[in-house]
C-alpha positions in Angstrom: -71.5 29.1 180.8 -74.9 30.0 179.6 -76.6 32.7 177.5 -77.4 34.8 180.5 -73.7 34.8 181.6 -72.6 36.0 178.1 -75.3 38.6 178.0 -74.3 39.9 181.4 -70.9 40.5 180.0 -72.5 42.5 177.1 -74.5 44.5 179.7 -71.4 45.4 181.7 -69.6 46.4 178.5 -72.5 48.5 177.3 -72.1 50.8 180.4 -68.6 51.8 179.0 -70.0 53.1 175.7 -71.5 56.3 174.3 -74.9 54.6 174.1 -75.9 51.5 176.1 -74.9 48.9 173.6 -72.5 46.1 174.3 -71.5 43.1 172.3 -69.6 39.9 173.1 -68.5 37.2 170.6 -68.2 33.6 171.8 -66.9 30.5 170.3 -66.8 27.0 172.0 -68.2 28.6 175.2 -65.3 31.0 175.4 -65.4 34.8 175.1 -63.1 35.8 172.2 -64.0 39.5 171.8 -65.9 42.2 173.6 -66.8 45.9 172.6 -69.1 48.7 173.2 -70.6 51.6 171.2 -68.1 54.4 170.3 -70.1 56.4 167.8 -69.6 59.7 169.7 -66.1 59.1 170.8 -64.9 58.1 167.3 -67.2 60.5 165.4 -68.1 57.4 163.4 -71.7 56.5 162.8 -70.7 52.9 162.0 -69.0 52.4 165.4 -71.9 50.4 166.9 -70.9 47.7 169.5 -71.6 44.9 167.0 -69.4 46.4 164.3 -66.6 47.2 166.8 -66.6 43.7 168.2 -66.6 42.2 164.7 -63.8 44.5 163.6 -61.8 43.6 166.7 -62.1 39.9 166.2 -61.6 39.8 162.5 -58.5 41.9 162.8 -57.1 39.6 165.5 -57.9 36.5 163.4 -56.7 38.2 160.2 -59.8 36.8 158.5 -63.3 38.2 157.8 -64.9 34.8 158.5 -66.6 34.3 161.8 -68.3 31.0 160.9 -69.1 29.1 164.1 -69.2 32.2 166.3 -72.1 33.6 168.3 -72.6 37.3 169.0 -74.4 38.5 172.1 -75.7 42.1 172.1 -77.8 44.2 174.4 -80.0 45.5 171.6 -81.2 43.8 168.5 -78.8 44.5 165.7 -79.8 47.3 163.3 -79.8 46.6 159.6 -76.1 47.6 159.3 -75.0 45.4 162.1 -77.3 42.5 160.9 -75.7 42.8 157.5 -72.2 42.7 159.0 -73.2 39.5 160.8 -74.4 38.0 157.5 -71.2 39.0 155.7 -68.9 37.7 158.4 -70.8 34.4 158.7 -71.8 34.6 162.3 -73.7 31.5 163.3 -76.0 32.9 165.9 -77.2 36.3 167.1 -78.4 36.5 170.7 -80.0 39.8 171.8 -81.8 41.3 174.8 -84.0 44.2 173.8 -85.7 44.1 170.4 -85.9 47.0 167.9 -89.6 47.4 168.9 -88.6 47.6 172.6 -85.9 50.2 171.8 -88.3 52.3 169.7 -90.8 52.2 172.7 -88.0 53.4 174.9 -87.5 56.4 172.6 -84.2 55.1 171.1 -83.9 56.0 167.4 -84.0 52.8 165.3 -84.7 51.8 161.8 -87.7 49.6 162.1 -86.4 46.6 160.3 -85.7 43.4 162.3 -82.4 41.5 162.0 -84.5 38.5 161.0 -85.8 40.5 158.0 -82.2 41.2 156.9 -81.2 37.5 157.4 -84.3 36.3 155.5 -83.1 38.2 152.4 -79.6 37.0 152.7 -77.7 33.9 151.6 -77.1 32.8 155.2 -79.1 30.9 157.8 -78.3 32.6 161.0 -80.0 31.5 164.2 -81.6 34.3 166.2 -82.3 34.1 169.9 -84.3 36.9 171.4 -85.0 38.4 174.8 -82.1 37.1 176.9 -82.0 39.4 180.0 -84.4 41.6 178.2 -85.5 43.7 181.2 -81.8 44.2 182.3 -81.0 45.4 178.7 -84.0 47.7 178.6 -83.1 49.2 181.9 -79.9 50.5 180.3 -82.0 52.6 177.9 -84.3 54.0 180.5 -81.7 55.9 182.4 -82.6 59.6 182.7 -79.1 60.7 181.5 -79.1 58.4 178.5 -78.6 60.3 175.2 
């Protein structure tokens, strides 16, 4: 399994959501949780794909700690999602489209990178950018995308 494979799972999951964000959490080369954005469905502004997948896995584990896990997400985590990765102890964030890419695609974002959040935190989280970037961006360029 490689990064492109796990990101392709996040891409497929993103197509199920209210907005084209999908997230997959992996440990030891195994998918352990997957989720998509449900902000509209749940009337919950915090129901981003990353938050949903973290909630799903920590509930399953009965622990808030995700040390040693990697999260794959179609879009760079917003400040809320990056902070959730910090608090949960995620080891690595892998994303496709950057916040700058999403702003250019007319997707509302807070222009603060996940790396800025991590730099001000107490964790050292590895960040890998641009995995299947064009495929991730294509999700946001659909004419019927909100």
